C-alpha positions in Angstrom: 28.3 26.5 47.3 26.0 28.7 45.2 28.1 28.0 42.1 28.2 24.3 42.9 24.4 24.2 43.2 24.0 26.0 39.9 26.4 23.6 38.3 24.7 20.6 39.8 21.4 21.9 38.6 22.7 22.3 35.1 24.2 18.8 35.1 20.8 17.4 36.3 19.0 19.2 33.6 21.5 18.0 31.0 21.1 14.4 32.2 17.4 14.7 32.2 17.3 16.0 28.7 19.7 13.2 27.6 17.4 10.6 29.3 14.4 12.1 27.5 16.3 12.0 24.2 17.3 8.4 24.8 13.6 7.5 25.3 12.7 8.6 21.7 11.9 5.7 19.5 12.2 5.9 15.7 9.9 3.8 13.6 10.1 3.2 9.8 7.1 2.5 7.6 7.6 0.9 4.1 5.4 2.5 1.4 5.7 2.4 -2.4 6.5 4.7 -5.4 6.3 8.4 -4.8 3.4 8.8 -7.2 1.3 6.0 -5.6 -1.2 6.1 -2.8 1.0 3.8 -0.6 3.5 6.6 -0.3 0.7 8.9 0.9 -0.6 6.3 3.3 2.8 6.0 5.0 3.5 9.8 5.0 0.0 10.4 6.4 0.4 7.9 9.2 3.8 9.4 10.1 2.3 12.9 10.0 -0.3 12.0 12.6 2.1 10.0 14.7 4.7 12.9 14.7 2.0 15.4 15.8 1.9 13.5 19.1 5.6 12.9 19.6 5.8 15.1 22.7 3.4 12.6 24.4 4.6 9.2 23.2 8.2 10.0 22.1 7.7 8.2 18.7 9.4 9.6 15.6 8.1 8.2 12.3 9.6 8.1 8.8 8.0 6.6 5.7 10.5 6.3 2.8 9.6 5.4 -0.8 10.1 1.6 -1.4 9.5 -1.1 -4.0 6.0 -1.8 -2.7 4.1 -4.6 -1.1 6.4 -7.6 -1.3 9.5 -5.5 -0.6 7.8 -4.0 2.5 6.9 -7.5 3.9 10.4 -8.8 3.3 11.9 -5.7 5.0 9.6 -6.2 8.0 10.6 -9.9 8.1 14.3 -8.9 7.9 13.9 -6.4 10.7 14.8 -3.4 8.4 11.4 -1.8 8.8 8.8 -1.8 11.6 5.6 -1.5 9.6 4.5 -1.2 6.0 1.7 -1.0 3.4 0.9 -4.2 1.4 -1.8 -5.5 -0.8 -4.3 -7.8 1.0 -3.4 -10.7 -1.3 0.3 -10.5 -0.5 -0.5 -10.2 3.3 -2.3 -13.5 2.9 0.4 -15.2 0.9 3.2 -14.0 3.2 1.5 -15.3 6.3 0.6 -18.6 4.7 3.8 -19.1 2.7 2.0 -19.4 -0.6 2.5 -18.0 -4.1 5.5 -15.6 -4.1 6.4 -16.7 -0.5 6.3 -20.4 -1.1 10.1 -20.6 -1.5 11.0 -18.5 1.5 8.3 -20.0 3.6 5.5 -18.7 5.8 5.9 -15.5 7.9 3.9 -16.5 11.0 5.1 -13.4 12.9 3.4 -11.1 10.4 0.6 -9.1 12.0 -2.3 -7.1 10.6 -2.9 -3.6 11.9 -5.7 -2.2 9.7 -6.7 -2.0 6.1 -7.0 1.2 4.1 -8.5 1.9 0.6 -9.7 -0.5 -2.1 -7.2 -1.0 -5.0 -8.5 -2.0 -8.4 -6.2 -3.7 -10.8 -6.1 -1.0 -13.5 -5.0 -1.1 -17.1 -4.4 2.2 -19.0 -3.8 2.0 -22.8 -2.9 4.5 -25.5 -5.9 5.2 -27.7 -3.9 4.5 -30.9 -3.0 1.0 -29.6 -6.6 -0.1 -30.1 -6.7 -2.0 -26.8 -10.4 -2.5 -25.8 -10.1 -5.5 -23.6 -7.4 -7.2 -21.5 -7.1 -9.9 -24.3 -6.0 -7.1 -26.7 -2.8 -6.8 -24.7 -1.4 -9.8 -26.4 1.5 -8.9 -28.7 1.6 -5.3 -27.2 4.3 -3.4 -25.2 3.2 -3.4 -21.6 4.7 -2.0 -18.4 4.0 -4.8 -15.9 5.4 -3.2 -12.8 8.7 -3.0 -11.0 10.3 -6.0 -9.2 9.1 -6.3 -5.6 5.8 -4.5 -6.3 2.3 -5.9 -5.7 1.3 -4.8 -9.2 3.9 -7.0 -10.9 3.0 -9.9 -8.6 -0.7 -9.5 -9.3 -0.1 -9.2 -13.0 1.7 -12.6 -12.9 -1.3 -14.0 -11.1 -3.7 -12.7 -13.8 -1.4 -14.1 -16.6 -1.3 -17.5 -14.9 -5.1 -17.5 -14.6 -5.4 -16.8 -18.3 -2.7 -19.3 -19.3 -0.4 -16.5 -20.5 3.3 -15.7 -19.8 5.3 -12.5 -20.2 6.4 -13.8 -23.6 2.8 -13.1 -24.8 3.8 -9.4 -24.9 6.2 -7.9 -27.4 7.7 -6.1 -24.5 7.2 -6.5 -20.7 8.9 -3.5 -19.2 9.4 -3.2 -15.4 9.3 0.6 -14.9 8.4 2.1 -11.5 5.1 3.8 -11.1 6.7 7.3 -11.3 8.1 6.4 -14.8 5.2 4.6 -16.5 2.9 7.5 -17.4 5.7 9.3 -19.2 6.7 6.0 -21.0 3.1 5.6 -22.2 2.9 9.2 -23.5 6.3 8.9 -25.1 5.0 5.8 -27.0 7.6 3.5 -25.4 4.8 1.2 -24.2 1.2 0.6 -25.4 -0.3 0.0 -21.9 0.6 0.3 -18.3 -0.7 -1.7 -15.3 -1.3 -0.3 -11.9 -2.9 -1.8 -8.8 -3.8 1.4 -6.9 -6.4 3.5 -5.1 -8.3 6.0 -7.1 -8.1 8.8 -8.1 -4.4 8.4 -8.7 -2.0 11.1 -9.8 0.1 8.9 -12.2 -3.1 7.8 -14.0 -4.3 11.4 -14.2 -1.0 12.3 -15.7 -1.2 9.6 -18.3 -4.8 10.3 -19.3 -4.3 14.1 -19.6 -0.9 14.2 -21.2 -1.8 11.9 -24.1 -4.9 10.2 -25.5 -5.4 7.1 -23.4 -8.2 5.2 -21.7 -8.9 2.6 -19.0 -9.5 -1.0 -20.0 -11.9 -3.4 -18.4 -10.5 -6.6 -16.9 -13.2 -9.2 -16.8 -14.3 -12.6 -18.2 -14.3 -16.2 -17.0 -10.7 -16.3 -15.8 -11.2 -13.2 -13.6 -14.5 -14.5 -12.3 -12.8 -17.7 -11.2 -9.9 -15.8 -9.7 -12.3 -13.8 -7.5 -14.4 -16.8 -6.6 -11.3 -18.8 -5.5 -9.5 -16.1 -3.5 -11.2 -14.4 -0.5 -8.7 -11.4 -0.7 -10.0 -10.4 -4.2 -13.3 -8.7 -5.1 -14.8 -7.1 -8.1 -14.2 -3.4 -8.4 -15.4 -0.5 -10.6 -13.6 2.7 -11.5 -16.3 5.3 -12.1 -16.7 6.8 -15.5 -15.6 10.4 -15.8 -12.9 10.1 -13.1 -10.2 10.2 -15.8 -10.1 12.1 -19.1 -10.8 9.7 -22.0 -12.9 7.2 -20.0 -16.5 8.3 -19.8 -18.1 4.9 -18.8 -17.5 2.7 -15.8 -14.5 0.4 -16.0 -15.1 -3.1 -14.6 -12.1 -4.9 -13.0 -11.2 -6.7 -9.8 -8.9 -5.7 -6.9 -7.5 -6.0 -3.4 -7.3 -3.7 -0.5 -4.3 -1.8 0.8 -3.4 -3.1 4.2 -1.1 -1.8 7.0 1.0 -4.5 8.6 3.7 -5.1 11.2 5.1 -8.1 13.0 5.5 -9.5 16.5 8.9 -7.6 16.6 7.0 -4.4 17.1 6.0 -3.9 20.7 2.4 -3.5 21.6 2.6 0.1 22.9 4.3 1.3 19.7 1.6 -0.2 17.5 -1.1 1.0 19.9 0.1 4.6 19.6 0.3 4.4 15.8 -3.3 3.1 15.6 -4.4 5.7 18.1 -2.8 8.5 16.1 -4.8 7.4 13.0 -8.2 6.7 14.5 -8.2 9.5 17.1 -7.6 11.8 14.1 -9.8 9.9 11.6 -11.4 12.9 10.0 -8.1 14.5 9.5 -6.7 11.3 8.0 -9.5 11.0 5.5 -8.7 14.5 4.1 -5.1 13.6 3.3 -5.9 11.9 0.0 -9.0 11.5 -2.1 -8.7 7.7 -2.0 -9.3 7.9 1.8 -12.5 9.9 1.5 -14.9 7.0 1.8 -13.0 5.0 4.4 -15.1 3.4 7.2 -13.6 2.4 10.5 -15.6 -0.8 10.7 -14.2 -2.0 7.3 -10.6 -0.9 8.1 -10.4 -3.2 11.2 -11.5 -6.3 9.3 -11.5 -6.1 5.4 -8.6 -7.8 3.8 -6.9 -8.8 7.0 -5.8 -12.4 6.9 -2.9 -12.3 9.4 -3.8 -12.1 13.1 -4.4 -8.7 14.5 -1.4 -7.2 16.3 -2.1 -7.1 20.0 -1.4 -3.3 20.1 -4.1 -2.7 17.4 -6.4 -5.2 19.2 -6.1 -3.2 22.4 -7.1 0.0 20.8 -10.1 -1.6 19.0 -11.3 -3.1 22.2 -11.1 0.2 24.0 -13.3 1.8 21.3 -15.8 -1.1 21.6 -15.2 -2.1 18.0 -14.3 -5.7 18.8 -14.9 -8.0 21.8 
């Protein structure tokens, strides 16, 4: 009987462990290129979620992806649970406009929170003599990889100015991890990046070869900002990067964190709780997070409805009614 009791106890423990294992839930967050801030956003969120896995049984991974549009499409297809996306592409996906006009609106898309501002940034070789955005005409420009928010935003800017990709002598579609090297190897004259600052890829470009940031302004940009609530003017401070001592004027969006109605309320609640219960820790995980404010993160750049799981947490904190 004693042996039987021990055996029964071992079986019970084994079954209990198997049940606990079965309760583990794996979530995937879409990010961006490995040199970009989106990758850090996803990795940082997962890091905080995984710290509390013993309590909520969530396990989080955040692989590198093609960026904003790729992430939204993956969430829509059910291949990813959550993802990082520019605020403009969140708007267009939910409303079925711009790049999402053909595939139709994504009414199940849900906003969770926004993160850092993302200026539309142009970096040019000094010897290319590019002083303004208009000087890019006839030049070799890396416009961004397919599926990225930066390529889509570049197309918006070109349309606003009445340009096409044919106005460049070369419009390459390199990923963010490849573009700084291409600039310094003189394979392109300028690169475009919609990204939070400071950024490692831009630091690499400006320290490895003589290059500078280029302002993006003028009537077409002013009209773009006036007509679209998800855009705002932005400034990259002078001295942040080698070769650019004065402020660079441009416009931009915000990075936002999104999900869909396919993600259950408790999962999203636990992810939001992991970030905001450890907010000071989160802000230290990248310089672009340093000036984040909770009140802005729960409203700025969010055009899709709030996910109920996020809404529950914000109400508990007294941030929304």
